[in-house]
Structures are given as C-alpha cells and as structure tokens.
C-alpha positions in Angstrom: 21.8 9.2 -3.7 20.0 9.0 -0.3 16.5 7.9 -1.3 13.8 8.2 1.4 10.4 6.6 1.3 7.2 7.6 3.1 4.0 5.6 3.0 0.8 7.0 4.5 -2.6 5.2 4.3 -5.3 7.5 2.9 -8.4 5.3 2.7 -9.7 1.8 3.3 -9.8 -0.4 6.4 -7.1 0.9 8.7 -3.9 -1.2 8.7 -0.6 -0.8 10.6 2.3 -0.2 8.2 5.5 -1.9 9.2 8.7 -0.5 7.7 6.8 2.5 6.3 10.1 4.3 5.6 11.2 1.6 3.1 10.5 0.7 -0.5 8.8 -2.5 0.7 6.4 -1.8 3.6 4.5 -4.7 5.2 0.9 -4.8 6.6 -1.5 -7.5 7.7 -4.4 -7.7 5.3 -7.9 -6.9 6.5 -10.4 -9.8 6.5 -12.5 -10.4 3.4 -15.2 -12.9 2.6 -15.2 -15.2 -0.4 -17.1 -12.8 -2.6 -15.8 -9.6 -1.2 -12.9 -7.3 -2.0 -11.5 -4.4 -0.1 -9.4 -1.5 -1.5 -6.7 0.1 0.5 -5.1 3.4 -0.7 -1.7 4.8 0.2 0.3 7.9 -0.7 3.9 7.1 -1.4 6.4 9.9 -1.4 9.9 9.3 -2.6 12.6 11.9 -2.1 16.3 12.6 -2.3 18.6 15.6 -2.5 17.2 16.5 -6.0 13.5 16.6 -5.0 10.5 14.5 -4.3 7.6 12.9 -6.1 4.3 11.4 -4.8 2.1 8.7 -6.2 -1.1 7.0 -5.1 -1.0 3.3 -4.6 -4.2 1.3 -4.5 -4.2 -2.3 -3.3 -7.2 -4.5 -3.8 -7.5 -7.5 -1.4 -9.6 -10.4 -2.5 -10.2 -14.0 -1.3 -10.9 -16.8 -3.6 -10.6 -20.4 -2.5 -7.1 -19.7 -1.3 -5.3 -17.4 1.1 -5.9 -13.6 0.5 -4.0 -12.0 -2.4 -3.4 -8.4 -3.3 -3.3 -6.6 -6.6 -1.3 -3.4 -6.5 -1.9 -0.4 -8.9 0.4 2.6 -8.9 -1.3 5.7 -10.1 1.2 8.4 -11.2 
C-alpha cells in the first residue's frame, strides 16, 4: 500500500512545516510566555489506492518552568 500524507495548517500562529508529506512532520514552536498557551490546528489527509480520509489535529503549546511542550489531539 502506497500511503501518502498531507499536512496543512488551518489556524494558529503560522509555522513552517518540514516533511509535511510524511507521518511525522516537524515545525518550530511559536514563542509562548510562562502563563500562555497557543493552539495550532492542522488538517491531515491520509490516502492510498483505496481512498482517503481527513482529520483535524490540534496542538496546544505551553511553557511551564521547562522548555516548551506540546499536547496533540486528533479529532476524527
């Protein structure tokens, strides 16, 4: 099966997706303050010869007393 991935950012601070045609894209997190959080939203489309499906992925970026972390929610 030839699986194809396509990630597109749909909201939040703009980021540049690296490897957006893979299952594991990379981006540099936007800056957040100690009490802030930012939500980035992406549309993920996965397809192969049998069809395609799309989901919304929301990533919440927060900063505690450590380096920024992200919480990822996939919404079917």
